[in-house]
C-alpha positions as CSV (number, residue, x, y, z in Angstrom):
1,M,98.9,91.9,65.4
2,K,96.4,89.3,66.3
3,R,96.0,88.2,69.9
4,K,95.7,84.6,71.0
5,L,92.8,83.9,73.3
6,V,92.5,80.7,75.2
7,Y,88.9,79.8,75.8
8,N,89.1,76.4,77.5
9,R,91.8,77.0,80.1
10,W,92.7,74.2,82.4
11,K,91.9,74.5,86.1
12,I,94.8,74.9,88.5
13,P,94.5,72.7,91.5
14,S,94.0,74.4,94.9
15,E,97.0,72.6,96.3
16,E,99.3,74.1,93.6
17,I,97.9,77.6,94.4
18,R,98.5,77.1,98.1
19,K,102.0,75.8,97.4
20,N,102.9,79.0,95.6
21,Q,101.4,81.4,98.1
22,D,104.5,81.8,100.3
23,F,104.4,85.6,100.6
24,D,107.0,85.7,103.4
25,A,109.6,84.2,101.1
26,I,108.7,86.8,98.5
27,L,109.1,89.6,100.9
28,K,112.4,88.3,102.1
29,N,113.8,88.3,98.6
30,V,112.7,91.8,97.8
31,H,115.4,94.3,98.6
32,K,114.5,98.0,98.8
33,E,117.1,100.1,97.1
34,P,118.5,102.9,99.3
35,V,117.4,106.4,98.1
36,V,120.3,108.4,96.8
37,Y,120.3,111.9,98.3
38,W,120.1,113.8,95.1
39,K,116.9,111.8,94.2
40,S,115.2,112.7,97.5
41,I,112.7,115.4,98.1
42,G,115.0,117.1,100.6
43,F,117.7,117.7,98.0
44,W,115.3,119.2,95.5
45,G,113.7,121.3,98.1
46,T,117.0,122.7,99.2
47,A,118.2,123.2,95.6
48,G,115.0,124.9,94.7
49,M,115.0,127.3,97.6
50,S,118.6,128.1,96.9
51,A,117.8,128.8,93.3
52,V,114.9,131.1,94.2
53,A,117.1,132.9,96.8
54,L,119.9,133.4,94.3
55,F,117.4,134.7,91.7
56,L,116.0,137.2,94.2
57,I,119.4,138.4,95.3
58,I,120.5,138.9,91.7
59,S,117.3,140.5,90.5
60,L,117.0,142.9,93.5
61,S,120.7,144.1,93.4
């Protein structure tokens, strides 16, 4: 697959760059997804410790 390179790119005016630099609007539109409990580190820490404890109880009995 051959890549297309543009050697003589046009210059973007500074006014157009400043017009698109509204970072507050971008941050308002970004919504952080809530972390599901089973995807959190607390769940996996608890599940891991329970698995280790169960293994020790079974192997020592």
